[in-house]
Residue, then its C-alpha position, 0 to 999 in steps of 0.5 A: x527513554x525506555x526501550x520499546x518492544x515493537x513488532x511491525x508487519x506489512x501486508x503479505x504479497x500474494x504468491x501469484x505474481x512478481x513485485x512491482x512499484x505499486x507494492x513497493x510503496x508499502x514495503x519501503x514505507x514500513x522498512x523506513x519506519x522500522x529502521x527509524x525505530x531501530x536507530x532510536x534504540x527500540x527493539x523492533x522486528x519486521x515480519x512478513x510472509x508470502x500469502x500462498x493460498x486460494x483458487x488463483x494459485x491452484x489455477x495458475x499451477x495447473x496452467x503451468x503444469x506444476x504443483x502449487x507448492x513448487x509455484x509458491x516456492x519459486x515465487x517466494x525466492x523471487x519476492x525475497x530477491x526483489x525486496x532485498x534489491x530495494x534494501x527492504x530488510x525483514x527479520x523473518x519472511x515466512x509463508x502462509x503454507x507452513x506448519x506453524x500457520x496451520x497449527x495457529x489456524x487450528x488454534x484460532x478456529x477452536x477459539x472462534x468456535x468455542x466463542x459461538x461465533x461460527x454458523x453454517x449456511x448453504x451457499x449456491x454457486x456455479x460449479x465446474x464439473x471438469x475442473x471440480x471447483x466452484x466458480x467465482x463470477x469472473x471464471x464464468x462467461x456466456x451470453x448477456x441476458x439483456x443485450x445477447x452479446x456473447x462472451x461476457x463475464x458472469x457479473x456484468x456485460x461490457x456491451x450494455x453495462x448490465x449487471x447480473x448473477x452468473x446464473x442469468x447468463x445464456x449458455x454459460x461456460x467455465x473459463x477454466x475448462x470450457x465445461x457447462x457449469x452446474x448450479x450446486x449448493x455447498x455448506x460454508x462456515x461464517x463468523x458472526x462478527x455482529x456478536x463482536x459489534x460493541x467491542x469493534x465499535x469501541x476499538x475502532x472509535x477509540x482514537x488510538x489505533x486508526x487514522x481519523x479518516x479511517x475511524x470516521x469511514x468505519x463509523x459511517x459505513x459499518x458501525x453506525x451510532x446506537x440510538x442515532x435515528x439519522x445514522x442507526x446501528x448497522x449489523x455487521x455482516x457474517x463473514x464467509x471463512x471457508x471454501x468447498x473443494x477444490x481449493x488450495x489451502x488448509x483443510x479444516x479438521x472439523x469440516x472435512x473436505x473444506x478449507x479455510x478461505x485465504x483471508x482467514x489464514x493470511x493474517x494469521x501468517x503474521x503470527x506464524x512468521x513471528x513464531x518462526x523468528x522466535x524459534x530461530x532466535x530463542x525468543x519467547x513467543x508470548x512476549x511478542x504477541x501476548x504481552x501488554x508491553x509489546x506493540x503491534x503495528x500493521x502497515x497496509x493499503x487502504x483497499x484492505x481496511x475491512x480485514x485489518x480493522x474489523x475481522x482481524x481485531x475480532x479474531x485476535x480478541x477472541x483468540x487472546x492475542x495482542x490487538x494492534x497498537x496502530x494500523x497505518x494505512x496508505x493510499x495507492x500509487x499512480x504514475x503521471x496521475x494515472x493507474x499503472x499501464x502495461x501498454x504505456x510501460x508504467x506498470x514497472x516490475x521491481x526487477x525491471x527498475x533495478x536493472x537500470x537505476x539505483x533503488x535508493x532513488x525510489x526509496x527517497x522519492x517515495x519518502x518525499x511523497x509519503x505522509x501520515x494520511x491515506x492520500x494516493x502517491x503519484x510517481x511523476x517521472x520528470x519530477x523523480x529525475x529532478x528531485x533525485x538529482x537536485x536533492x540527493x546528488x546536488x545537495x547531500x552527496x555534494x557536501x562530501x564530494x566538495x570536501x572529502x577529497x581535500x582531507x583524503x588520508x588525513x584526519x578531521x580537526x581535533x576540536x570542532x570549529x566555529x560554524x556559526x551554529x550550523x551543527x547545533x541547529x542541525x542537532x536541535x532539529x533531531x527532535x522534530x525529525x524524530x516526531x515526523x518519522x514516528x508519525x509516518x510523515x516522511x514528506x515533511x521530514x525530507x523537506x526539513x532535512x533538505x533545508x538543513x542541506x541547503x544551509x550546509x551548502x551555503x556554508x561551503x559556497x561561502x568558505x570556498x575550500x577549493x580556494x583555501x587548498x591553493x594557499x599552504x598558509x591556510x591549511x588549518x583553515x581548510x581542515x576546519x572548513x572540511x571538518x565542519x562540512x563533513x560533519x554536517x554531511x554525516x548529520x544528514x546521513x544519520x537523519x536519512x539513514x532510515x530512507x537511505x541505508x546504503x548512503x549511511x554505510x558509505x558515510x561510515x566507510x568514508x569517515x571510519x565510524x558507523x552510524x548506529x544511533x539517532x544520537x550520532x546526529x548530536x555529536x560531531x566526529x573529531x580526529x577520525x581519518x578520512x578515506x578516499x571519496x568514492x562515488x555515492x549517488x550519481x545523477x539520473x540520466x532521463x534516458x535511464x528512465x526511458x529505458x525502464x518504460x520501454x522494457x516494461x511495455x507490453x500489450x494490455x491483453x497480456x496475462x497480468x503479472x502483478x500480485x497485489x496484496x491480499x485484499x485485491x482479491x475481495x472478500x467473497x468475490x473472485x481472487x486474482x485471475x491468475x493468467x486470465x487474459x485482460x483486455x483493454x475493455x475489462x476492469x479487474x475486480x481488484x481495480x473495481x473495488x478501489x472505486x468509492x461510490x457514494x450517494x450525493x445530493x445535488x445542491x447546485x447545478x449550472x450551465x457551462x457556457x463554453x462547453x456543449x455537453x457539460x453541466x457544473x454540479x456542486x454535490x453534498x456528500x453528507x455533513x460539510x463535504x462538498x464536491x464540484x463535478x463537471x458532468x457531460x449530461x447537458x443534452x438530457x438534463x436541465x440544471x434546475x431539474x437536478x437541484x435536490x436530486x440524489x445521484x451516485x458519485x465516484x468520490x475517490x477519482x483523482x481530480x481532473x483539471x479542465x478549462x472551466x475548473x477542477x472536477x473532483x469526482x464523477x456522477x454515474x450514468x448509463x446509456x450510449x450518450x446523446x439523448x440516451x443518458x440516465x443518471x443512476x438513482x439511489x434507492x429511497x431512504x438513501x442519504x448523502x455520504x452513504x457507500x454504494x455497494 
């Protein structure tokens, strides 16, 4: 097999907060894939960096009375420490605030400018004359222009749910300084993505680089189909890539006093971090980013699909760099079916988890849940305890603990005993398991590994080495049984090595031979000395999980400490809120952009006799996609009046099991309830399946 050269990245964590369990889904998923590639003998490097620029960093540094450089340096140390605690092993961990990244930003800027992709437009926005910065909507508060409720944010009212521009607020004020903002206009530079339309259409729809559901999503919502009157070609919007002062970032050489927007310089950070690694190891940089023999693989969350499948490929193409071979996109993390909550203690920092439990447990649990699609991953705490105790302790480690002690200080048999074909069957499974790892289908891989573990444990139960050791005349038989058992254990250790690197190291210490290659699963160990068995993984006590939850509880009004990946800051909207208080009534922009609002047509509507308020609706979201939704609108709407009507549906709401069935979404309405309910009406010309922005 020819060695592959693979460069892998995970999205850059924002330097405005600490790593939490939601972040770890991506970094663990990526680390597993990288470790698998290395185990297969491929040349693979794992590149990452801190994402360090933006208004949020500037504001937080001011609030803490420190410089932006000091703030991001301290957070970088914390991030590296948290990642290392979970055996996430980067080949280089850089920073977007580096000289390498500045130089590359200038190179990319020259390329997009030379390609006539840059255009200048004036943008009107509120400005804080005291803080000397333009204000995103969430940095402005005032009195709602509709219901006159005070202390409302600049984009919507929590009381009457009205949406508006921050310039519509009565008596607006800046949340940064308390000053009355001024309406000012400033020039911004935009990249005209529409000029790359045909290239991006071909790249996203090739079937090679994106998961099918992602390609379909882009086709339907961004690119359209030329000549198709039902899905006409849509123009890609211009992308605002600069920010006026004050802003923490890199100043643009030919646009003095202005800065590249964080989403321009952040992905370039992948390349800058690679350059640092190349310089440290004496590697040729172009071999990794400009050679057709190299593969680039990006791992990201589904909330940053825009940037990695449209903007970033367009920039790479224009600047003459390798395009991604594959963009691997995953879903979000929920805990017990709900978003992480500070008040419930399910918003868990990586450092808090590490104080109470072995990170290997979380690596395995995530692996057992992660598949190749964009499905969200749910951390069910009871299942977490049961799965770890049953699979890792009760099945895998149990093989070593029930056999190694009988051969401590002795050697395995010189000839592999008859095991009824168990080792051979396990070796044959290696091909299928490799395919599953390659496809990021860890869920299926873990099931197949545990099936092998079940067969191995049945062998131990049947052979009963604990009884054999009581009979000195059956000593040779005992050695044979333990040789088989420990080889089956080591075979599982090879297959689990990408997920559980510490267990792989412990297996090497026990049997005196490191696990270095996937092919180690194909040949049994013979004649090697067996060391004293040391505890590898112990059972989880549910009280340990309870302790994590208790340690994580804090009022929801506390300042947010999380730092999601870059896209949670939005494209042209606010970045993170730094330490802006978040009350239970408020939803952050990060959370809001996750909602997938679609136009839907009601194709069926029925009364729910057992419920006073509910109607059962069957919605068409275009094509063959149907959703059943239970809506509390019976007091206002009759079923027969709804059939054929267009509504707005939240299409990615987690299904909710009810007495009457499963509700697979939510139709959007406004009003106080009772007779005061108004379904949202899509504009004329809207079609089922269209995204509502």
